[in-house]
mmCIF file of the protein (N, C-alpha, C, O) and its ligand, coordinates in Angstrom:
data_MODEL
# 
_entry.id   MODEL 
# 
loop_
_entity.id 
_entity.type 
_entity.pdbx_number_of_molecules 
1 polymer     1 
2 non-polymer 1 
# 
_entity_poly.entity_id                      1 
_entity_poly.type                           'polypeptide(L)' 
_entity_poly.nstd_linkage                   no 
_entity_poly.nstd_monomer                   no 
_entity_poly.pdbx_seq_one_letter_code       
;(UNK)(UNK)(UNK)(UNK)(UNK)(UNK)(UNK)(UNK)(UNK)(UNK)(UNK)(UNK)(UNK)(UNK)(UNK)(UNK)
(UNK)(UNK)(UNK)(UNK)(UNK)(UNK)(UNK)(UNK)(UNK)(UNK)(UNK)(UNK)(UNK)(UNK)(UNK)(UNK)
(UNK)(UNK)(UNK)(UNK)(UNK)(UNK)(UNK)(UNK)(UNK)(UNK)(UNK)(UNK)(UNK)(UNK)(UNK)(UNK)
(UNK)(UNK)(UNK)(UNK)(UNK)(UNK)(UNK)
;
_entity_poly.pdbx_seq_one_letter_code_can   XXXXXXXXXXXXXXXXXXXXXXXXXXXXXXXXXXXXXXXXXXXXXXXXXXXXXXX 
_entity_poly.pdbx_strand_id                 A 
# 
loop_
_entity_poly_seq.entity_id 
_entity_poly_seq.num 
_entity_poly_seq.mon_id 
_entity_poly_seq.hetero 
1 1  UNK n 
1 2  UNK n 
1 3  UNK n 
1 4  UNK n 
1 5  UNK n 
1 6  UNK n 
1 7  UNK n 
1 8  UNK n 
1 9  UNK n 
1 10 UNK n 
1 11 UNK n 
1 12 UNK n 
1 13 UNK n 
1 14 UNK n 
1 15 UNK n 
1 16 UNK n 
1 17 UNK n 
1 18 UNK n 
1 19 UNK n 
1 20 UNK n 
1 21 UNK n 
1 22 UNK n 
1 23 UNK n 
1 24 UNK n 
1 25 UNK n 
1 26 UNK n 
1 27 UNK n 
1 28 UNK n 
1 29 UNK n 
1 30 UNK n 
1 31 UNK n 
1 32 UNK n 
1 33 UNK n 
1 34 UNK n 
1 35 UNK n 
1 36 UNK n 
1 37 UNK n 
1 38 UNK n 
1 39 UNK n 
1 40 UNK n 
1 41 UNK n 
1 42 UNK n 
1 43 UNK n 
1 44 UNK n 
1 45 UNK n 
1 46 UNK n 
1 47 UNK n 
1 48 UNK n 
1 49 UNK n 
1 50 UNK n 
1 51 UNK n 
1 52 UNK n 
1 53 UNK n 
1 54 UNK n 
1 55 UNK n 
# 
loop_
_struct_asym.id 
_struct_asym.entity_id 
A 1 
B 2 
# 
loop_
_chem_comp.id 
_chem_comp.type 
_chem_comp.mon_nstd_flag 
UNK 'L-peptide linking' . 
ZN  non-polymer         . 
# 
_pdbx_entity_nonpoly.entity_id   2 
_pdbx_entity_nonpoly.name        ? 
_pdbx_entity_nonpoly.comp_id     ZN 
# 
_pdbx_nonpoly_scheme.asym_id         B 
_pdbx_nonpoly_scheme.entity_id       2 
_pdbx_nonpoly_scheme.mon_id          ZN 
_pdbx_nonpoly_scheme.ndb_seq_num     1 
_pdbx_nonpoly_scheme.pdb_seq_num     101 
_pdbx_nonpoly_scheme.auth_seq_num    101 
_pdbx_nonpoly_scheme.pdb_mon_id      ZN 
_pdbx_nonpoly_scheme.auth_mon_id     ZN 
_pdbx_nonpoly_scheme.pdb_strand_id   A 
_pdbx_nonpoly_scheme.pdb_ins_code    . 
# 
loop_
_atom_site.group_PDB 
_atom_site.id 
_atom_site.type_symbol 
_atom_site.label_atom_id 
_atom_site.label_alt_id 
_atom_site.label_comp_id 
_atom_site.label_asym_id 
_atom_site.label_entity_id 
_atom_site.label_seq_id 
_atom_site.pdbx_PDB_ins_code 
_atom_site.Cartn_x 
_atom_site.Cartn_y 
_atom_site.Cartn_z 
_atom_site.occupancy 
_atom_site.B_iso_or_equiv 
_atom_site.pdbx_formal_charge 
_atom_site.auth_seq_id 
_atom_site.auth_comp_id 
_atom_site.auth_asym_id 
_atom_site.auth_atom_id 
_atom_site.pdbx_PDB_model_num 
ATOM   1   N  N  . UNK A 1 1  ? -14.516 72.384 53.578 1.00 0.00 ? 1   UNK A N  1 
ATOM   2   C  CA . UNK A 1 1  ? -15.989 72.505 53.545 1.00 0.00 ? 1   UNK A CA 1 
ATOM   3   C  C  . UNK A 1 1  ? -16.598 71.835 54.776 1.00 0.00 ? 1   UNK A C  1 
ATOM   4   O  O  . UNK A 1 1  ? -16.201 70.741 55.177 1.00 0.00 ? 1   UNK A O  1 
ATOM   5   N  N  . UNK A 1 2  ? -17.524 72.493 55.328 1.00 0.00 ? 2   UNK A N  1 
ATOM   6   C  CA . UNK A 1 2  ? -18.169 71.959 56.524 1.00 0.00 ? 2   UNK A CA 1 
ATOM   7   C  C  . UNK A 1 2  ? -19.304 71.016 56.117 1.00 0.00 ? 2   UNK A C  1 
ATOM   8   O  O  . UNK A 1 2  ? -20.351 71.451 55.638 1.00 0.00 ? 2   UNK A O  1 
ATOM   9   N  N  . UNK A 1 3  ? -19.072 69.718 56.319 1.00 0.00 ? 3   UNK A N  1 
ATOM   10  C  CA . UNK A 1 3  ? -20.065 68.743 55.896 1.00 0.00 ? 3   UNK A CA 1 
ATOM   11  C  C  . UNK A 1 3  ? -20.895 68.238 57.068 1.00 0.00 ? 3   UNK A C  1 
ATOM   12  O  O  . UNK A 1 3  ? -21.647 67.271 56.941 1.00 0.00 ? 3   UNK A O  1 
ATOM   13  N  N  . UNK A 1 4  ? -20.751 68.899 58.206 1.00 0.00 ? 4   UNK A N  1 
ATOM   14  C  CA . UNK A 1 4  ? -21.543 68.469 59.352 1.00 0.00 ? 4   UNK A CA 1 
ATOM   15  C  C  . UNK A 1 4  ? -23.025 68.695 59.064 1.00 0.00 ? 4   UNK A C  1 
ATOM   16  O  O  . UNK A 1 4  ? -23.431 69.684 58.453 1.00 0.00 ? 4   UNK A O  1 
ATOM   17  N  N  . UNK A 1 5  ? -23.800 67.741 59.528 1.00 0.00 ? 5   UNK A N  1 
ATOM   18  C  CA . UNK A 1 5  ? -25.239 67.842 59.318 1.00 0.00 ? 5   UNK A CA 1 
ATOM   19  C  C  . UNK A 1 5  ? -25.922 67.920 60.674 1.00 0.00 ? 5   UNK A C  1 
ATOM   20  O  O  . UNK A 1 5  ? -25.644 67.119 61.566 1.00 0.00 ? 5   UNK A O  1 
ATOM   21  N  N  . UNK A 1 6  ? -26.796 68.868 60.819 1.00 0.00 ? 6   UNK A N  1 
ATOM   22  C  CA . UNK A 1 6  ? -27.557 69.008 62.051 1.00 0.00 ? 6   UNK A CA 1 
ATOM   23  C  C  . UNK A 1 6  ? -28.341 67.718 62.310 1.00 0.00 ? 6   UNK A C  1 
ATOM   24  O  O  . UNK A 1 6  ? -29.097 67.261 61.452 1.00 0.00 ? 6   UNK A O  1 
ATOM   25  N  N  . UNK A 1 7  ? -28.158 67.146 63.478 1.00 0.00 ? 7   UNK A N  1 
ATOM   26  C  CA . UNK A 1 7  ? -28.803 65.868 63.773 1.00 0.00 ? 7   UNK A CA 1 
ATOM   27  C  C  . UNK A 1 7  ? -30.323 65.995 63.758 1.00 0.00 ? 7   UNK A C  1 
ATOM   28  O  O  . UNK A 1 7  ? -31.026 65.077 63.337 1.00 0.00 ? 7   UNK A O  1 
ATOM   29  N  N  . UNK A 1 8  ? -30.812 67.114 64.209 1.00 0.00 ? 8   UNK A N  1 
ATOM   30  C  CA . UNK A 1 8  ? -32.263 67.289 64.235 1.00 0.00 ? 8   UNK A CA 1 
ATOM   31  C  C  . UNK A 1 8  ? -32.824 67.451 62.824 1.00 0.00 ? 8   UNK A C  1 
ATOM   32  O  O  . UNK A 1 8  ? -33.890 66.924 62.505 1.00 0.00 ? 8   UNK A O  1 
ATOM   33  N  N  . UNK A 1 9  ? -32.095 68.185 61.986 1.00 0.00 ? 9   UNK A N  1 
ATOM   34  C  CA . UNK A 1 9  ? -32.519 68.316 60.597 1.00 0.00 ? 9   UNK A CA 1 
ATOM   35  C  C  . UNK A 1 9  ? -32.414 66.963 59.898 1.00 0.00 ? 9   UNK A C  1 
ATOM   36  O  O  . UNK A 1 9  ? -33.280 66.599 59.103 1.00 0.00 ? 9   UNK A O  1 
ATOM   37  N  N  . UNK A 1 10 ? -31.370 66.236 60.195 1.00 0.00 ? 10  UNK A N  1 
ATOM   38  C  CA . UNK A 1 10 ? -31.165 64.919 59.591 1.00 0.00 ? 10  UNK A CA 1 
ATOM   39  C  C  . UNK A 1 10 ? -32.285 63.972 59.968 1.00 0.00 ? 10  UNK A C  1 
ATOM   40  O  O  . UNK A 1 10 ? -32.806 63.236 59.130 1.00 0.00 ? 10  UNK A O  1 
ATOM   41  N  N  . UNK A 1 11 ? -32.647 64.001 61.237 1.00 0.00 ? 11  UNK A N  1 
ATOM   42  C  CA . UNK A 1 11 ? -33.724 63.129 61.694 1.00 0.00 ? 11  UNK A CA 1 
ATOM   43  C  C  . UNK A 1 11 ? -35.040 63.515 61.014 1.00 0.00 ? 11  UNK A C  1 
ATOM   44  O  O  . UNK A 1 11 ? -35.837 62.654 60.641 1.00 0.00 ? 11  UNK A O  1 
ATOM   45  N  N  . UNK A 1 12 ? -35.248 64.807 60.864 1.00 0.00 ? 12  UNK A N  1 
ATOM   46  C  CA . UNK A 1 12 ? -36.477 65.257 60.226 1.00 0.00 ? 12  UNK A CA 1 
ATOM   47  C  C  . UNK A 1 12 ? -36.521 64.808 58.769 1.00 0.00 ? 12  UNK A C  1 
ATOM   48  O  O  . UNK A 1 12 ? -37.581 64.479 58.236 1.00 0.00 ? 12  UNK A O  1 
ATOM   49  N  N  . UNK A 1 13 ? -35.351 64.802 58.139 1.00 0.00 ? 13  UNK A N  1 
ATOM   50  C  CA . UNK A 1 13 ? -35.296 64.461 56.724 1.00 0.00 ? 13  UNK A CA 1 
ATOM   51  C  C  . UNK A 1 13 ? -35.366 62.959 56.491 1.00 0.00 ? 13  UNK A C  1 
ATOM   52  O  O  . UNK A 1 13 ? -35.905 62.511 55.479 1.00 0.00 ? 13  UNK A O  1 
ATOM   53  N  N  . UNK A 1 14 ? -34.824 62.180 57.420 1.00 0.00 ? 14  UNK A N  1 
ATOM   54  C  CA . UNK A 1 14 ? -34.610 60.759 57.163 1.00 0.00 ? 14  UNK A CA 1 
ATOM   55  C  C  . UNK A 1 14 ? -35.480 59.817 57.974 1.00 0.00 ? 14  UNK A C  1 
ATOM   56  O  O  . UNK A 1 14 ? -35.596 58.640 57.632 1.00 0.00 ? 14  UNK A O  1 
ATOM   57  N  N  . UNK A 1 15 ? -36.083 60.301 59.026 1.00 0.00 ? 15  UNK A N  1 
ATOM   58  C  CA . UNK A 1 15 ? -36.835 59.408 59.884 1.00 0.00 ? 15  UNK A CA 1 
ATOM   59  C  C  . UNK A 1 15 ? -38.312 59.756 59.903 1.00 0.00 ? 15  UNK A C  1 
ATOM   60  O  O  . UNK A 1 15 ? -38.717 60.896 59.673 1.00 0.00 ? 15  UNK A O  1 
ATOM   61  N  N  . UNK A 1 16 ? -39.098 58.728 60.187 1.00 0.00 ? 16  UNK A N  1 
ATOM   62  C  CA . UNK A 1 16 ? -40.517 58.980 60.380 1.00 0.00 ? 16  UNK A CA 1 
ATOM   63  C  C  . UNK A 1 16 ? -40.712 59.592 61.754 1.00 0.00 ? 16  UNK A C  1 
ATOM   64  O  O  . UNK A 1 16 ? -39.787 59.631 62.565 1.00 0.00 ? 16  UNK A O  1 
ATOM   65  N  N  . UNK A 1 17 ? -41.921 60.070 62.012 1.00 0.00 ? 17  UNK A N  1 
ATOM   66  C  CA . UNK A 1 17 ? -42.182 60.690 63.312 1.00 0.00 ? 17  UNK A CA 1 
ATOM   67  C  C  . UNK A 1 17 ? -41.910 59.710 64.441 1.00 0.00 ? 17  UNK A C  1 
ATOM   68  O  O  . UNK A 1 17 ? -41.302 60.071 65.448 1.00 0.00 ? 17  UNK A O  1 
ATOM   69  N  N  . UNK A 1 18 ? -42.360 58.471 64.275 1.00 0.00 ? 18  UNK A N  1 
ATOM   70  C  CA . UNK A 1 18 ? -42.162 57.460 65.313 1.00 0.00 ? 18  UNK A CA 1 
ATOM   71  C  C  . UNK A 1 18 ? -40.679 57.170 65.514 1.00 0.00 ? 18  UNK A C  1 
ATOM   72  O  O  . UNK A 1 18 ? -40.216 56.999 66.642 1.00 0.00 ? 18  UNK A O  1 
ATOM   73  N  N  . UNK A 1 19 ? -39.949 57.117 64.419 1.00 0.00 ? 19  UNK A N  1 
ATOM   74  C  CA . UNK A 1 19 ? -38.518 56.835 64.520 1.00 0.00 ? 19  UNK A CA 1 
ATOM   75  C  C  . UNK A 1 19 ? -37.787 57.964 65.229 1.00 0.00 ? 19  UNK A C  1 
ATOM   76  O  O  . UNK A 1 19 ? -36.822 57.731 65.955 1.00 0.00 ? 19  UNK A O  1 
ATOM   77  N  N  . UNK A 1 20 ? -38.250 59.179 65.014 1.00 0.00 ? 20  UNK A N  1 
ATOM   78  C  CA . UNK A 1 20 ? -37.590 60.326 65.656 1.00 0.00 ? 20  UNK A CA 1 
ATOM   79  C  C  . UNK A 1 20 ? -37.672 60.256 67.172 1.00 0.00 ? 20  UNK A C  1 
ATOM   80  O  O  . UNK A 1 20 ? -36.825 60.800 67.880 1.00 0.00 ? 20  UNK A O  1 
ATOM   81  N  N  . UNK A 1 21 ? -38.706 59.577 67.661 1.00 0.00 ? 21  UNK A N  1 
ATOM   82  C  CA . UNK A 1 21 ? -38.873 59.470 69.109 1.00 0.00 ? 21  UNK A CA 1 
ATOM   83  C  C  . UNK A 1 21 ? -38.085 58.304 69.689 1.00 0.00 ? 21  UNK A C  1 
ATOM   84  O  O  . UNK A 1 21 ? -38.015 58.133 70.906 1.00 0.00 ? 21  UNK A O  1 
ATOM   85  N  N  . UNK A 1 22 ? -37.491 57.502 68.805 1.00 0.00 ? 22  UNK A N  1 
ATOM   86  C  CA . UNK A 1 22 ? -36.783 56.313 69.253 1.00 0.00 ? 22  UNK A CA 1 
ATOM   87  C  C  . UNK A 1 22 ? -35.284 56.591 69.356 1.00 0.00 ? 22  UNK A C  1 
ATOM   88  O  O  . UNK A 1 22 ? -34.648 56.916 68.353 1.00 0.00 ? 22  UNK A O  1 
ATOM   89  N  N  . UNK A 1 23 ? -34.719 56.468 70.550 1.00 0.00 ? 23  UNK A N  1 
ATOM   90  C  CA . UNK A 1 23 ? -33.290 56.740 70.744 1.00 0.00 ? 23  UNK A CA 1 
ATOM   91  C  C  . UNK A 1 23 ? -32.403 55.856 69.880 1.00 0.00 ? 23  UNK A C  1 
ATOM   92  O  O  . UNK A 1 23 ? -31.237 56.171 69.643 1.00 0.00 ? 23  UNK A O  1 
ATOM   93  N  N  . UNK A 1 24 ? -32.967 54.746 69.411 1.00 0.00 ? 24  UNK A N  1 
ATOM   94  C  CA . UNK A 1 24 ? -32.168 53.835 68.588 1.00 0.00 ? 24  UNK A CA 1 
ATOM   95  C  C  . UNK A 1 24 ? -31.831 54.467 67.236 1.00 0.00 ? 24  UNK A C  1 
ATOM   96  O  O  . UNK A 1 24 ? -30.845 54.098 66.599 1.00 0.00 ? 24  UNK A O  1 
ATOM   97  N  N  . UNK A 1 25 ? -32.654 55.416 66.808 1.00 0.00 ? 25  UNK A N  1 
ATOM   98  C  CA . UNK A 1 25 ? -32.434 56.045 65.512 1.00 0.00 ? 25  UNK A CA 1 
ATOM   99  C  C  . UNK A 1 25 ? -31.685 57.358 65.676 1.00 0.00 ? 25  UNK A C  1 
ATOM   100 O  O  . UNK A 1 25 ? -32.183 58.421 65.305 1.00 0.00 ? 25  UNK A O  1 
ATOM   101 N  N  . UNK A 1 26 ? -30.510 57.274 66.222 1.00 0.00 ? 26  UNK A N  1 
ATOM   102 C  CA . UNK A 1 26 ? -29.700 58.474 66.396 1.00 0.00 ? 26  UNK A CA 1 
ATOM   103 C  C  . UNK A 1 26 ? -28.591 58.466 65.361 1.00 0.00 ? 26  UNK A C  1 
ATOM   104 O  O  . UNK A 1 26 ? -27.932 57.450 65.137 1.00 0.00 ? 26  UNK A O  1 
ATOM   105 N  N  . UNK A 1 27 ? -28.401 59.597 64.746 1.00 0.00 ? 27  UNK A N  1 
ATOM   106 C  CA . UNK A 1 27 ? -27.351 59.683 63.736 1.00 0.00 ? 27  UNK A CA 1 
ATOM   107 C  C  . UNK A 1 27 ? -25.986 59.440 64.380 1.00 0.00 ? 27  UNK A C  1 
ATOM   108 O  O  . UNK A 1 27 ? -25.634 60.071 65.377 1.00 0.00 ? 27  UNK A O  1 
ATOM   109 N  N  . UNK A 1 28 ? -25.231 58.521 63.798 1.00 0.00 ? 28  UNK A N  1 
ATOM   110 C  CA . UNK A 1 28 ? -23.898 58.241 64.336 1.00 0.00 ? 28  UNK A CA 1 
ATOM   111 C  C  . UNK A 1 28 ? -22.944 59.396 64.086 1.00 0.00 ? 28  UNK A C  1 
ATOM   112 O  O  . UNK A 1 28 ? -23.162 60.228 63.205 1.00 0.00 ? 28  UNK A O  1 
ATOM   113 N  N  . UNK A 1 29 ? -21.889 59.428 64.876 1.00 0.00 ? 29  UNK A N  1 
ATOM   114 C  CA . UNK A 1 29 ? -20.893 60.472 64.674 1.00 0.00 ? 29  UNK A CA 1 
ATOM   115 C  C  . UNK A 1 29 ? -21.111 61.628 65.624 1.00 0.00 ? 29  UNK A C  1 
ATOM   116 O  O  . UNK A 1 29 ? -22.052 61.632 66.418 1.00 0.00 ? 29  UNK A O  1 
ATOM   117 N  N  . UNK A 1 30 ? -20.223 62.617 65.532 1.00 0.00 ? 30  UNK A N  1 
ATOM   118 C  CA . UNK A 1 30 ? -20.302 63.792 66.410 1.00 0.00 ? 30  UNK A CA 1 
ATOM   119 C  C  . UNK A 1 30 ? -21.635 64.510 66.246 1.00 0.00 ? 30  UNK A C  1 
ATOM   120 O  O  . UNK A 1 30 ? -22.156 64.649 65.139 1.00 0.00 ? 30  UNK A O  1 
ATOM   121 N  N  . UNK A 1 31 ? -22.163 64.954 67.353 1.00 0.00 ? 31  UNK A N  1 
ATOM   122 C  CA . UNK A 1 31 ? -23.434 65.665 67.311 1.00 0.00 ? 31  UNK A CA 1 
ATOM   123 C  C  . UNK A 1 31 ? -23.210 67.107 66.883 1.00 0.00 ? 31  UNK A C  1 
ATOM   124 O  O  . UNK A 1 31 ? -22.359 67.812 67.425 1.00 0.00 ? 31  UNK A O  1 
ATOM   125 N  N  . UNK A 1 32 ? -23.973 67.513 65.926 1.00 0.00 ? 32  UNK A N  1 
ATOM   126 C  CA . UNK A 1 32 ? -23.910 68.910 65.486 1.00 0.00 ? 32  UNK A CA 1 
ATOM   127 C  C  . UNK A 1 32 ? -25.335 69.404 65.299 1.00 0.00 ? 32  UNK A C  1 
ATOM   128 O  O  . UNK A 1 32 ? -26.186 68.687 64.772 1.00 0.00 ? 32  UNK A O  1 
ATOM   129 N  N  . UNK A 1 33 ? -25.587 70.610 65.726 1.00 0.00 ? 33  UNK A N  1 
ATOM   130 C  CA . UNK A 1 33 ? -26.908 71.204 65.515 1.00 0.00 ? 33  UNK A CA 1 
ATOM   131 C  C  . UNK A 1 33 ? -26.763 72.551 64.825 1.00 0.00 ? 33  UNK A C  1 
ATOM   132 O  O  . UNK A 1 33 ? -25.832 73.314 65.083 1.00 0.00 ? 33  UNK A O  1 
ATOM   133 N  N  . UNK A 1 34 ? -27.703 72.812 63.952 1.00 0.00 ? 34  UNK A N  1 
ATOM   134 C  CA . UNK A 1 34 ? -27.729 74.127 63.320 1.00 0.00 ? 34  UNK A CA 1 
ATOM   135 C  C  . UNK A 1 34 ? -28.137 75.157 64.371 1.00 0.00 ? 34  UNK A C  1 
ATOM   136 O  O  . UNK A 1 34 ? -28.554 74.794 65.471 1.00 0.00 ? 34  UNK A O  1 
ATOM   137 N  N  . UNK A 1 35 ? -28.022 76.404 64.042 1.00 0.00 ? 35  UNK A N  1 
ATOM   138 C  CA . UNK A 1 35 ? -28.290 77.471 65.006 1.00 0.00 ? 35  UNK A CA 1 
ATOM   139 C  C  . UNK A 1 35 ? -29.704 77.365 65.567 1.00 0.00 ? 35  UNK A C  1 
ATOM   140 O  O  . UNK A 1 35 ? -29.934 77.580 66.756 1.00 0.00 ? 35  UNK A O  1 
ATOM   141 N  N  . UNK A 1 36 ? -30.627 77.035 64.703 1.00 0.00 ? 36  UNK A N  1 
ATOM   142 C  CA . UNK A 1 36 ? -32.028 76.964 65.136 1.00 0.00 ? 36  UNK A CA 1 
ATOM   143 C  C  . UNK A 1 36 ? -32.230 75.844 66.142 1.00 0.00 ? 36  UNK A C  1 
ATOM   144 O  O  . UNK A 1 36 ? -32.836 76.050 67.193 1.00 0.00 ? 36  UNK A O  1 
ATOM   145 N  N  . UNK A 1 37 ? -31.725 74.661 65.823 1.00 0.00 ? 37  UNK A N  1 
ATOM   146 C  CA . UNK A 1 37 ? -31.940 73.536 66.706 1.00 0.00 ? 37  UNK A CA 1 
ATOM   147 C  C  . UNK A 1 37 ? -31.052 73.616 67.942 1.00 0.00 ? 37  UNK A C  1 
ATOM   148 O  O  . UNK A 1 37 ? -31.427 73.121 69.005 1.00 0.00 ? 37  UNK A O  1 
ATOM   149 N  N  . UNK A 1 38 ? -29.886 74.230 67.818 1.00 0.00 ? 38  UNK A N  1 
ATOM   150 C  CA . UNK A 1 38 ? -29.024 74.412 68.987 1.00 0.00 ? 38  UNK A CA 1 
ATOM   151 C  C  . UNK A 1 38 ? -29.704 75.306 70.007 1.00 0.00 ? 38  UNK A C  1 
ATOM   152 O  O  . UNK A 1 38 ? -29.629 75.063 71.211 1.00 0.00 ? 38  UNK A O  1 
ATOM   153 N  N  . UNK A 1 39 ? -30.359 76.329 69.523 1.00 0.00 ? 39  UNK A N  1 
ATOM   154 C  CA . UNK A 1 39 ? -31.075 77.236 70.416 1.00 0.00 ? 39  UNK A CA 1 
ATOM   155 C  C  . UNK A 1 39 ? -32.190 76.490 71.128 1.00 0.00 ? 39  UNK A C  1 
ATOM   156 O  O  . UNK A 1 39 ? -32.405 76.666 72.327 1.00 0.00 ? 39  UNK A O  1 
ATOM   157 N  N  . UNK A 1 40 ? -32.895 75.658 70.380 1.00 0.00 ? 40  UNK A N  1 
ATOM   158 C  CA . UNK A 1 40 ? -33.973 74.887 70.985 1.00 0.00 ? 40  UNK A CA 1 
ATOM   159 C  C  . UNK A 1 40 ? -33.436 73.888 71.985 1.00 0.00 ? 40  UNK A C  1 
ATOM   160 O  O  . UNK A 1 40 ? -34.050 73.645 73.024 1.00 0.00 ? 40  UNK A O  1 
ATOM   161 N  N  . UNK A 1 41 ? -32.275 73.301 71.669 1.00 0.00 ? 41  UNK A N  1 
ATOM   162 C  CA . UNK A 1 41 ? -31.652 72.339 72.568 1.00 0.00 ? 41  UNK A CA 1 
ATOM   163 C  C  . UNK A 1 41 ? -31.227 73.028 73.866 1.00 0.00 ? 41  UNK A C  1 
ATOM   164 O  O  . UNK A 1 41 ? -31.437 72.492 74.954 1.00 0.00 ? 41  UNK A O  1 
ATOM   165 N  N  . UNK A 1 42 ? -30.643 74.190 73.751 1.00 0.00 ? 42  UNK A N  1 
ATOM   166 C  CA . UNK A 1 42 ? -30.221 74.942 74.928 1.00 0.00 ? 42  UNK A CA 1 
ATOM   167 C  C  . UNK A 1 42 ? -31.416 75.294 75.798 1.00 0.00 ? 42  UNK A C  1 
ATOM   168 O  O  . UNK A 1 42 ? -31.357 75.185 77.023 1.00 0.00 ? 42  UNK A O  1 
ATOM   169 N  N  . UNK A 1 43 ? -32.494 75.714 75.162 1.00 0.00 ? 43  UNK A N  1 
ATOM   170 C  CA . UNK A 1 43 ? -33.693 76.083 75.904 1.00 0.00 ? 43  UNK A CA 1 
ATOM   171 C  C  . UNK A 1 43 ? -34.261 74.868 76.627 1.00 0.00 ? 43  UNK A C  1 
ATOM   172 O  O  . UNK A 1 43 ? -34.737 74.963 77.758 1.00 0.00 ? 43  UNK A O  1 
ATOM   173 N  N  . UNK A 1 44 ? -34.200 73.724 75.950 1.00 0.00 ? 44  UNK A N  1 
ATOM   174 C  CA . UNK A 1 44 ? -34.752 72.495 76.510 1.00 0.00 ? 44  UNK A CA 1 
ATOM   175 C  C  . UNK A 1 44 ? -33.979 72.063 77.746 1.00 0.00 ? 44  UNK A C  1 
ATOM   176 O  O  . UNK A 1 44 ? -34.544 71.489 78.677 1.00 0.00 ? 44  UNK A O  1 
ATOM   177 N  N  . UNK A 1 45 ? -32.690 72.343 77.746 1.00 0.00 ? 45  UNK A N  1 
ATOM   178 C  CA . UNK A 1 45 ? -31.829 71.918 78.851 1.00 0.00 ? 45  UNK A CA 1 
ATOM   179 C  C  . UNK A 1 45 ? -31.448 73.071 79.777 1.00 0.00 ? 45  UNK A C  1 
ATOM   180 O  O  . UNK A 1 45 ? -30.502 72.952 80.555 1.00 0.00 ? 45  UNK A O  1 
ATOM   181 N  N  . UNK A 1 46 ? -32.155 74.150 79.701 1.00 0.00 ? 46  UNK A N  1 
ATOM   182 C  CA . UNK A 1 46 ? -31.935 75.249 80.615 1.00 0.00 ? 46  UNK A CA 1 
ATOM   183 C  C  . UNK A 1 46 ? -30.725 76.097 80.289 1.00 0.00 ? 46  UNK A C  1 
ATOM   184 O  O  . UNK A 1 46 ? -30.342 76.960 81.078 1.00 0.00 ? 46  UNK A O  1 
ATOM   185 N  N  . UNK A 1 47 ? -30.121 75.866 79.146 1.00 0.00 ? 47  UNK A N  1 
ATOM   186 C  CA . UNK A 1 47 ? -28.971 76.671 78.735 1.00 0.00 ? 47  UNK A CA 1 
ATOM   187 C  C  . UNK A 1 47 ? -27.772 76.481 79.630 1.00 0.00 ? 47  UNK A C  1 
ATOM   188 O  O  . UNK A 1 47 ? -26.938 77.379 79.744 1.00 0.00 ? 47  UNK A O  1 
ATOM   189 N  N  . UNK A 1 48 ? -27.667 75.317 80.275 1.00 0.00 ? 48  UNK A N  1 
ATOM   190 C  CA . UNK A 1 48 ? -26.556 75.073 81.191 1.00 0.00 ? 48  UNK A CA 1 
ATOM   191 C  C  . UNK A 1 48 ? -25.404 74.353 80.536 1.00 0.00 ? 48  UNK A C  1 
ATOM   192 O  O  . UNK A 1 48 ? -24.682 73.612 81.204 1.00 0.00 ? 48  UNK A O  1 
ATOM   193 N  N  . UNK A 1 49 ? -25.214 74.548 79.261 1.00 0.00 ? 49  UNK A N  1 
ATOM   194 C  CA . UNK A 1 49 ? -24.121 73.874 78.556 1.00 0.00 ? 49  UNK A CA 1 
ATOM   195 C  C  . UNK A 1 49 ? -22.765 74.445 78.969 1.00 0.00 ? 49  UNK A C  1 
ATOM   196 O  O  . UNK A 1 49 ? -22.677 75.540 79.524 1.00 0.00 ? 49  UNK A O  1 
ATOM   197 N  N  . UNK A 1 50 ? -21.718 73.683 78.687 1.00 0.00 ? 50  UNK A N  1 
ATOM   198 C  CA . UNK A 1 50 ? -20.377 74.123 79.045 1.00 0.00 ? 50  UNK A CA 1 
ATOM   199 C  C  . UNK A 1 50 ? -19.785 74.965 77.924 1.00 0.00 ? 50  UNK A C  1 
ATOM   200 O  O  . UNK A 1 50 ? -18.643 74.760 77.513 1.00 0.00 ? 50  UNK A O  1 
ATOM   201 N  N  . UNK A 1 51 ? -20.566 75.905 77.440 1.00 0.00 ? 51  UNK A N  1 
ATOM   202 C  CA . UNK A 1 51 ? -20.083 76.788 76.387 1.00 0.00 ? 51  UNK A CA 1 
ATOM   203 C  C  . UNK A 1 51 ? -20.276 78.234 76.807 1.00 0.00 ? 51  UNK A C  1 
ATOM   204 O  O  . UNK A 1 51 ? -21.128 78.944 76.272 1.00 0.00 ? 51  UNK A O  1 
ATOM   205 N  N  . UNK A 1 52 ? -19.469 78.662 77.777 1.00 0.00 ? 52  UNK A N  1 
ATOM   206 C  CA . UNK A 1 52 ? -19.604 80.028 78.283 1.00 0.00 ? 52  UNK A CA 1 
ATOM   207 C  C  . UNK A 1 52 ? -19.329 81.048 77.190 1.00 0.00 ? 52  UNK A C  1 
ATOM   208 O  O  . UNK A 1 52 ? -18.423 80.890 76.371 1.00 0.00 ? 52  UNK A O  1 
ATOM   209 N  N  . UNK A 1 53 ? -20.126 82.083 77.203 1.00 0.00 ? 53  UNK A N  1 
ATOM   210 C  CA . UNK A 1 53 ? -19.937 83.128 76.207 1.00 0.00 ? 53  UNK A CA 1 
ATOM   211 C  C  . UNK A 1 53 ? -19.633 84.451 76.903 1.00 0.00 ? 53  UNK A C  1 
ATOM   212 O  O  . UNK A 1 53 ? -20.262 84.813 77.897 1.00 0.00 ? 53  UNK A O  1 
ATOM   213 N  N  . UNK A 1 54 ? -18.658 85.154 76.356 1.00 0.00 ? 54  UNK A N  1 
ATOM   214 C  CA . UNK A 1 54 ? -18.299 86.434 76.928 1.00 0.00 ? 54  UNK A CA 1 
ATOM   215 C  C  . UNK A 1 54 ? -19.431 87.423 76.754 1.00 0.00 ? 54  UNK A C  1 
ATOM   216 O  O  . UNK A 1 54 ? -20.148 87.396 75.754 1.00 0.00 ? 54  UNK A O  1 
ATOM   217 N  N  . UNK A 1 55 ? -19.584 88.287 77.725 1.00 0.00 ? 55  UNK A N  1 
ATOM   218 C  CA . UNK A 1 55 ? -20.677 89.249 77.652 1.00 0.00 ? 55  UNK A CA 1 
ATOM   219 C  C  . UNK A 1 55 ? -20.386 90.308 76.603 1.00 0.00 ? 55  UNK A C  1 
ATOM   220 O  O  . UNK A 1 55 ? -21.197 91.211 76.396 1.00 0.00 ? 55  UNK A O  1 
HETATM 221 ZN ZN . ZN  B 2 .  ? -31.329 71.743 62.456 1.00 0.00 2 101 ZN  A ZN 1 
# 
């Protein structure tokens, strides 16, 4: 079973707005994002991730 939790969803569920802006409140462990937040993350960083996709 995949128990990974999207860090952005986790922050939304567990942190206040102010806490979400604080780097100190980062969920420990491997970073995982759901499809929605991963797309937003890619857009935010110009989509230059090291995850090449075949055409
Ligand atoms: Zn999410």
